[in-house]
C-alpha positions as CSV (number, residue, x, y, z in Angstrom):
1,M,60.3,-21.6,-10.8
2,N,59.1,-21.9,-7.2
3,I,57.4,-18.5,-7.3
4,Q,55.6,-19.5,-10.5
5,F,54.2,-22.6,-8.8
6,L,53.1,-20.4,-5.9
7,L,51.3,-17.9,-8.1
8,V,49.6,-20.6,-10.2
9,G,48.5,-22.5,-7.0
10,G,47.3,-19.2,-5.5
11,I,45.2,-18.4,-8.5
12,I,43.7,-21.9,-8.6
13,F,42.9,-21.8,-4.9
14,A,41.3,-18.3,-5.3
15,V,39.1,-19.5,-8.1
16,Y,38.2,-22.6,-6.1
17,V,37.2,-20.6,-3.0
18,G,35.2,-18.1,-5.2
19,L,33.3,-20.9,-6.9
20,T,32.6,-22.6,-3.6
21,F,31.1,-19.5,-2.1
22,W,29.1,-18.9,-5.3
23,N,27.8,-22.5,-5.2
24,I,26.7,-22.1,-1.6
25,F,24.8,-18.8,-2.2
26,Y,23.3,-20.0,-5.5
27,S,22.1,-23.3,-4.0
28,H,20.6,-21.5,-1.0
29,R,18.7,-19.1,-3.2
30,K,17.4,-21.9,-5.5
31,Q,16.4,-24.0,-2.5
32,R,14.4,-21.1,-1.0
33,E,12.7,-20.6,-4.3
34,E,11.8,-24.2,-4.7
35,N,10.7,-25.0,-1.1
36,Y,9.0,-21.7,-0.3
37,P,7.6,-20.2,-3.6
38,N,5.1,-18.0,-1.8
39,L,7.5,-16.5,0.7
40,R,7.4,-12.7,0.3
41,K,10.8,-11.1,-0.4
42,N,9.8,-8.2,1.8
43,K,8.7,-9.7,5.1
44,F,7.5,-6.3,6.4
45,A,5.4,-5.4,3.3
46,N,2.2,-5.5,5.4
47,A,3.6,-3.8,8.5
48,N,1.1,-0.9,8.3
49,I,-2.0,-3.2,8.3
50,P,-3.6,-3.1,11.7
51,S,-3.7,-6.3,13.7
52,Q,-7.0,-8.3,13.7
53,V,-6.4,-9.5,17.3
54,D,-7.6,-6.3,19.1
55,S,-9.5,-4.4,16.5
56,D,-11.5,-2.2,18.9
57,E,-8.2,-0.7,20.2
58,T,-9.1,-1.1,23.8
59,D,-7.1,-2.6,26.6
60,N,-9.0,-5.8,27.2
61,K,-6.7,-7.5,29.7
62,D,-9.6,-9.5,31.4
63,G,-11.3,-10.3,28.2
64,L,-14.4,-8.5,29.3
């Protein structure tokens, strides 16, 4: 009888922990979609585009 209570309690606890983690990750994803709809999924999608800061590719340390 005691082992049955332990097994049922363990199963209930495992389901509880699994659903808690699912809720955390699901809520995080939905919050990101709602608050930042234009956020690119691949942050480095435009990594090959040259920077506009120093377009002449010279070493202008003095700004001259």
